C-alpha positions in Angstrom: -11.4 -19.3 1.8 -12.0 -17.6 6.0 -13.8 -19.9 8.2 -14.1 -15.7 10.2 -17.4 -16.6 12.2 -19.7 -14.9 14.7 -20.7 -16.4 17.5 -24.2 -15.8 18.2 -26.8 -17.4 20.7 -28.3 -18.9 17.8 -25.0 -20.7 16.8 -22.8 -19.3 14.3 -23.0 -16.8 11.2 -21.5 -16.0 8.4 -20.5 -11.9 6.9 -20.9 -11.1 3.4 -19.0 -7.9 2.3 -18.9 -6.0 -0.5 -16.9 -2.9 -1.2 -16.9 0.2 -3.3 -13.7 2.5 -2.9 -13.7 5.7 -4.8 -10.4 6.1 -5.9 -9.5 9.7 -6.8 -7.5 10.0 -10.8 -4.7 11.5 -11.0 -4.6 14.2 -13.1 -3.7 17.9 -13.2 -6.8 19.0 -14.1 -11.4 18.0 -13.4 -13.0 15.3 -15.4 -15.0 18.0 -17.0 -13.7 21.6 -16.4 -9.7 23.3 -16.7 -9.9 23.6 -13.1 -6.6 22.3 -11.5 -6.1 19.4 -8.8 -3.6 19.7 -6.3 -4.5 18.6 -2.8 -4.1 21.4 -0.1 -4.6 24.2 -2.1 -6.7 27.1 0.0 -10.8 26.6 -0.3 -12.5 27.6 -3.8 -9.4 28.9 -5.1 -9.7 25.8 -8.0 -13.3 26.4 -9.3 -13.9 26.9 -13.0 -17.8 28.1 -14.3 -18.1 24.2 -14.8 -17.9 23.5 -11.3 -19.8 26.0 -9.7 -22.7 25.0 -12.4 -22.7 28.5 -13.8 -25.8 28.5 -16.5 -24.7 27.7 -19.9 -21.7 26.3 -19.2 -20.8 22.2 -20.5 -19.0 19.9 -19.6 -15.3 18.6 -21.8 -14.4 15.1 -20.7 -10.8 15.5 -19.8 -9.2 12.5 -22.2 -6.4 11.4 -19.1 -9.1 10.7 -16.8 -10.6 8.2 -18.8 -7.0 6.8 -20.2 -6.1 6.5 -16.2 -9.7 4.9 -15.1 -8.8 2.3 -18.4 -5.8 2.0 -17.2 -6.2 0.7 -14.2 -9.2 -1.2 -15.6 -6.2 -2.9 -17.6 -4.3 -3.7 -14.7 -7.3 -5.8 -12.9 -8.1 -7.8 -16.2 -11.3 -6.4 -16.5 -13.4 -6.2 -19.4 -12.7 -2.5 -21.5 -16.8 -1.4 -22.5 -14.9 0.2 -25.9 -18.8 2.7 -25.8 -19.5 4.3 -22.3 -22.3 6.6 -21.5 -22.7 9.7 -18.6 -26.0 9.8 -16.7 -27.2 11.4 -14.5 -27.3 11.4 -11.1 -30.3 13.6 -9.7 -29.9 14.4 -6.0 -29.5 17.5 -4.0 -26.3 18.7 -1.8 -24.7 21.6 -1.1 -21.7 21.1 -2.0 -23.0 19.9 -5.4 -23.9 22.8 -7.1 -25.4 21.3 -10.2 -27.9 19.4 -7.9 -26.9 16.4 -9.9 -23.9 14.3 -10.1 -22.3 13.0 -13.3 -22.1 9.8 -13.2 -22.2 6.4 -14.9 -24.9 3.7 -14.4 -26.4 1.4 -17.4 -23.0 1.7 -19.2 -19.7 1.8 -17.8 -16.1 2.6 -19.2 -15.0 -0.8 -17.2 -16.8 -4.0 -16.6 -15.9 -7.2 -15.0 -12.2 -8.0 -13.8 -11.2 -9.8 -10.8 -8.1 -9.1 -7.7 -6.2 -11.7 -6.2 -5.8 -10.9 -2.4 -3.9 -12.9 0.5 -5.5 -12.8 3.7 -2.7 -12.9 6.9 -2.5 -17.0 7.7 -5.4 -17.7 4.6 -5.1 -19.3 1.4 -5.0 -16.6 -1.7 -8.6 -15.9 -3.4 -10.2 -14.2 -6.1 -12.5 -11.3 -4.9 -14.0 -10.4 -8.5 -14.8 -6.6 -9.6 -18.1 -5.7 -10.7 -17.4 -2.9 -12.4 -15.3 0.8 -12.5 -17.0 3.7 -13.3 -15.6 7.4 -14.3 -17.9 10.0 -12.5 -17.5 13.8 -10.9 -16.3 14.1 -6.6 -19.0 16.6 -4.6 -17.3 19.3 -2.8 -16.3 19.3 1.0 -18.5 21.0 4.1 -16.8 22.4 6.7 -19.0 22.8 10.1 -16.5 24.1 12.0 -15.4 27.4 10.9 -18.0 29.1 12.3 -20.4 28.6 15.5 -23.3 29.5 13.0 -22.9 28.5 9.5 -21.6 26.0 7.8 -19.1 27.1 5.2 -18.5 25.1 1.3 -15.4 24.6 -0.6 -15.8 23.7 -3.9 -12.1 23.0 -4.9 -12.7 18.8 -5.3 -16.3 19.4 -7.1 -15.4 17.7 -10.7 -12.6 16.1 -9.6 -12.6 12.5 -10.9 -13.6 9.7 -9.3 -13.2 5.7 -10.5 -15.9 4.1 -8.2 -14.6 0.1 -8.1 -17.5 -2.1 -7.4 -16.4 -5.5 -5.4 -18.5 -8.5 -6.0 -20.0 -9.6 -2.3 -16.7 -12.2 -2.5 -15.4 -10.9 1.0 -16.7 -13.1 4.3 -14.0 -11.6 7.2 -12.8 -8.3 8.0 -9.2 -9.3 6.9 -10.5 -10.2 3.7 -11.4 -6.7 3.0 -8.6 -5.1 4.2 -6.0 -7.0 2.1 -8.7 -6.1 -0.3 -7.9 -2.8 0.3 -4.3 -3.1 0.7 -3.8 -4.7 -2.8 -6.0 -2.6 -4.5 -4.0 0.4 -3.3 -1.0 -1.4 -4.2 -2.0 -1.0 -7.9 -3.4 1.9 -8.5 0.3 3.4 -6.9 2.1 0.9 -9.4 -0.5 2.4 -12.5 0.1 5.7 -11.1 -3.8 6.5 -11.5 -4.2 7.1 -7.6 -2.0 8.2 -5.3 -3.7 5.6 -2.5 -3.3 8.7 0.3 -6.3 7.4 2.3 -5.9 10.4 5.0 -6.1 12.7 2.7 -9.1 11.5 1.3 -8.5 10.6 -3.1 -9.2 6.8 -1.6 -12.0 5.9 0.6 -14.5 2.8 0.8 -18.3 2.3 1.1 -18.2 -0.5 3.4 -21.7 -3.3 2.4 -21.8 -5.3 4.7 -24.9 -8.1 5.9 -25.0 -11.5 8.0 -26.0 -14.4 7.4 -26.2 -18.2 8.1 -23.8 -20.2 6.4 -25.6 -21.2 3.2 -28.5 -18.8 3.3 -29.4 -16.8 0.9 -27.9 -12.7 1.2 -29.3 -11.4 4.4 -30.0 -6.7 3.9 -27.0 -5.0 3.7 -26.3 -1.2 5.1 -23.8 0.9 3.4 -21.2 2.2 5.8 -19.8 5.6 3.9 -16.4 7.3 3.1 -14.4 4.8 5.2 -10.3 6.2 5.0 -8.6 3.5 6.2 -7.8 0.1 5.8 -8.2 -0.4 9.6 -11.2 1.1 9.8 -12.5 -0.5 7.1 -12.1 -3.7 9.0 -13.1 -1.7 12.6 -17.1 -0.7 10.7 -17.1 -4.4 9.6 -16.2 -6.2 12.7 -18.8 -3.6 14.5 -21.1 -3.4 11.7 -21.1 -7.3 11.9 -21.7 -8.0 15.3 -24.3 -5.4 15.9 -26.9 -6.8 12.6 -26.4 -10.1 14.7 -27.4 -8.7 17.8 -30.1 -7.4 16.3 -31.9 -10.6 14.3 -31.3 -12.7 17.7 -33.0 -9.7 19.6 -35.9 -10.5 17.2 -35.4 -6.9 15.3 -35.3 -6.4 11.7 -31.6 -4.9 9.5 -32.7 -2.0 7.6 -31.0 -1.3 4.1 -29.9 2.0 5.5 -26.4 4.4 4.7 -24.2 4.5 8.3 -21.3 6.5 9.3 -18.4 4.7 10.6 -16.8 6.5 14.0 -13.2 6.1 14.7 -13.1 7.6 17.8 -16.1 4.9 19.4 -15.4 2.2 16.8 -19.0 1.8 16.4 -21.2 2.8 13.2 -24.6 5.4 13.6 -27.3 5.6 11.0 -27.3 8.8 8.9 -30.1 8.3 6.4 -32.5 5.2 4.4 -30.1 3.9 1.7 -31.7 4.7 -2.1 -32.0 2.8 -4.5 -30.9 3.4 -7.9 -34.7 4.4 -9.4 -34.7 6.8 -6.5 -32.7 8.9 -8.0 -33.8 9.4 -11.5 -31.0 8.2 -13.6 -30.5 9.3 -17.1 -28.5 9.9 -20.5 -26.2 13.3 -19.8 -27.8 15.5 -22.7 -24.9 17.3 -22.5 -22.6 14.4 -23.1 -21.9 12.1 -26.2 -20.9 8.5 -25.1 -17.4 7.8 -24.8 -15.7 5.4 -27.8 -12.7 4.6 -27.9 -10.7 3.3 -30.5 -7.6 0.1 -30.9 -5.2 2.8 -31.1 -5.9 4.7 -27.5 -6.6 1.1 -26.0 -3.4 0.1 -27.5 -1.3 2.9 -25.7 -3.5 2.6 -22.6 -2.0 -1.0 -22.4 1.8 -0.5 -23.0 2.0 2.3 -20.9 1.2 -0.3 -17.7 4.6 -0.8 -15.5 5.0 -4.6 -14.2 2.2 -4.6 -11.9 2.9 -6.3 -8.1 2.2 -10.3 -8.7 4.7 -10.2 -11.8 6.7 -8.2 -9.3 6.9 -10.5 -6.9 7.6 -13.8 -9.2 10.8 -12.6 -11.0 11.7 -10.9 -7.6 11.8 -15.0 -6.5 11.8 -17.1 -9.5 15.2 -14.6 -11.3 17.1 -12.8 -8.7 16.4 -15.8 -6.0 15.3 -13.3 -3.1 12.8 -15.7 -0.6 9.2 -15.1 -0.7 8.9 -13.2 2.6 10.9 -10.4 1.2 10.0 -10.6 -2.3 6.2 -9.7 -0.8 7.4 -7.0 1.8 9.4 -5.3 -0.7 7.0 -5.2 -3.9 3.6 -4.4 -2.1 4.2 -0.9 -2.4 5.8 0.9 -5.7 8.0 3.3 -3.7 9.8 0.5 -1.6 10.0 -1.8 -5.4 11.1 1.6 -7.2 13.9 2.6 -4.1 15.0 -1.7 -4.2 15.4 -1.0 -8.0 17.4 2.1 -8.3 20.1 -0.2 -6.0 20.0 -3.3 -8.5 20.9 -0.8 -11.2 23.8 0.9 -8.7 25.5 -3.0 -9.0 24.2 -4.5 -5.7 24.0 -8.3 -5.5 20.3 -9.1 -5.2 19.7 -10.9 -1.9 22.3 -8.9 -0.1 19.9 -5.6 -1.2 17.0 -7.2 0.4 18.0 -8.7 3.4 20.3 -5.7 4.1 16.7 -3.2 3.0 14.6 -5.3 5.0 16.8 -5.1 8.0 19.0 -1.8 8.3 16.9 0.4 6.2 13.8 -1.0 7.2 14.9 -0.5 11.3 16.6 3.0 10.7 13.2 4.3 8.5 11.4 2.8 11.5 13.3 4.7 14.3 13.2 8.0 12.7 9.5 7.8 11.8 10.7 8.4 7.7 8.5 6.9 4.4 11.7 5.3 2.3 11.2 8.0 0.1 12.1 10.1 2.5 14.7 8.0 3.7 18.3 10.1 4.3 20.6 7.9 2.5 19.9 7.4 -1.3 19.6 3.5 -3.2 23.5 4.8 -4.2 24.6 5.2 -1.1 23.2 2.1 -0.1 25.0 0.0 -3.3 27.8 1.4 -2.3 28.0 0.3 1.1 26.5 -3.5 1.2 29.3 -3.8 -1.8 31.9 -3.0 0.5 30.4 -6.3 2.7 30.5 -8.1 -0.1 33.6 -7.6 -1.1 35.3 -7.8 2.5 36.1 -3.8 3.1 33.9 -4.2 5.7 32.5 -6.6 8.3 28.7 -7.2 9.3 28.8 -5.1 12.3 31.9 -2.5 10.7 28.6 -1.7 7.8 26.5 -0.7 11.1 28.7 1.6 12.2 28.9 3.1 8.9 25.3 3.1 8.0 24.4 5.1 11.5 27.1 8.0 10.0 25.7 7.8 6.7 22.6 8.3 8.0 23.9 11.3 10.4 25.9 12.8 8.3 24.5 12.1 4.1 28.6 10.8 3.6 29.5 7.8 1.2 30.0 4.5 3.3 33.6 4.5 1.3 34.6 8.1 2.4 33.5 7.2 5.8 35.8 4.3 5.9 38.7 6.3 4.6 38.5 9.4 6.9 38.1 6.6 10.0 39.8 4.0 10.0 37.5 1.3 9.5 38.5 -1.1 6.7 38.3 -4.2 7.6 42.0 -6.6 7.5 42.9 -9.6 6.5 46.4 -9.0 6.9 47.6 -12.9 8.6 50.0 -11.5 10.5 48.4 -8.9 12.5 45.7 -11.1 13.4 48.4 -13.8 13.8 50.0 -11.8 16.5 46.6 -11.2 17.9 45.7 -14.6 18.1 49.1 -15.4 19.8 48.3 -12.5 22.6 44.5 -14.0 23.0 46.1 -17.7 23.2 48.9 -16.6 25.7 46.7 -15.2 28.5 43.7 -17.7 28.1 46.5 -20.9 28.5 43.4 -23.1 30.4 40.9 -21.6 28.1 43.5 -23.4 25.3 43.9 -26.9 27.5 40.2 -27.2 27.2 39.2 -26.5 23.7 42.6 -29.2 22.9 40.9 -31.4 25.6 37.7 -31.8 23.3 35.4 -29.1 24.6 34.8 -27.2 20.6 32.0 -25.1 21.6 35.4 -22.6 23.2 36.0 -22.1 19.4 33.5 -19.2 19.5 35.0 -17.4 22.9 38.3 -17.6 21.5 37.0 -15.9 17.3 35.0 -13.0 20.0 38.8 -12.3 21.5 40.6 -11.7 18.5 38.0 -9.6 17.5 37.4 -7.6 20.5 41.4 -7.1 20.2 41.1 -5.9 16.7 38.6 -3.2 17.5 35.9 -5.7 15.0 38.2 -4.7 12.1 39.5 -8.1 10.9 37.9 -10.7 8.1 35.8 -12.6 10.2 36.8 -15.9 7.9 40.7 -15.3 7.6 40.0 -15.5 11.6 38.3 -18.0 12.1 41.0 -20.3 9.9 44.0 -18.6 11.6 42.6 -19.6 14.8 41.8 -23.4 13.7 45.0 -23.7 12.6 46.8 -22.1 15.3 44.2 -24.5 18.1 44.4 -27.3 16.3 48.3 -27.0 16.1 
């Protein structure tokens, strides 16, 4: 349980947080039309007559969008409602040509579920999910294209969204950050949303209220469309502090919608918060209720991949990988896929996990690339790790080979042959170098034999240097021990 508290003039305050995450469904076409959904297209090039709300146009539900939402619900152990219904939510925006949004209020597709989070430095905690409903996204207003006019781009209008509504179970910015991170990971594993917050395909509405510990919930504000985990945490931090200061100064928190300014790190008022009755919801007359049969649900469940928690457990218990490595390797689906591709090429799990964590991540960080952009393939990485395991390369030689692989894209075996970097276990050659090292350092030999055991490392270093790092360290250690103890 988190002990995050805000210190005010009247003592400690507790923050209560609930999140409504809008996740754009991965599909080739929109929720009720055949228009394309690709990101980055020229404005208004992916708009059907339905999206533009031309008279007489009737919506038809996209089965794939419904399937993806059902799979997401299954991944968070949620109740899947075999009967659900679409409602009209009536409000006018310039980027919503219909003048209403098709959403689900009374009978959502997905009911209650939960996600387990592990905030940094805190105990695991289960966060309740109230519902997932499916709805249309609105278009996008552009205010910076003309000095006196706003333009509208309807490419996003009608794209399928899953609105994933949590219970107000979070009590700190860290818990909220861990929740968004975990939810994003699950969505990416399932393949129902790409989780790209920068492009707006996943964004969060952040509900915050404060109270004295143990009191009833306070009045909440909703900060709209926050598009990064860091900003979600910053918005909570600012908004909770603002509410505490406001109450302690004798003011009252107003239920309202706010916006977060990432440049200044502050929230500001946008409009008074509407209640459900303000939207005049009613069942959409153009759409029949959704009725899901058992075959559809079974196919959806069978299509689910191994999810992050199950994968992490398997990495620890079956592959013998450390808890920390397993956590990092399974946090993102791309990393897990890359690592498992290495294992499929024959890499040993522990050695591969340590190499990915240290060498690969270090190199990608330096190059500013993601794992999917790695210049070295999983197959090449498996070969390199294998060469260390079979004694062909020492750890230091492997680092040299990896640097060349990053620059040239060549396979490890080719680099080793071309550059003569193979590690030697030739006892005759190693013994000859040991003899030279001992001959050049008679005083150190005498000190070692007089009981100064720590000098052994000196002799190892000198021998490895003499052999340009190509000697097998285990063989060097054995032969040196014999020579010095003779």
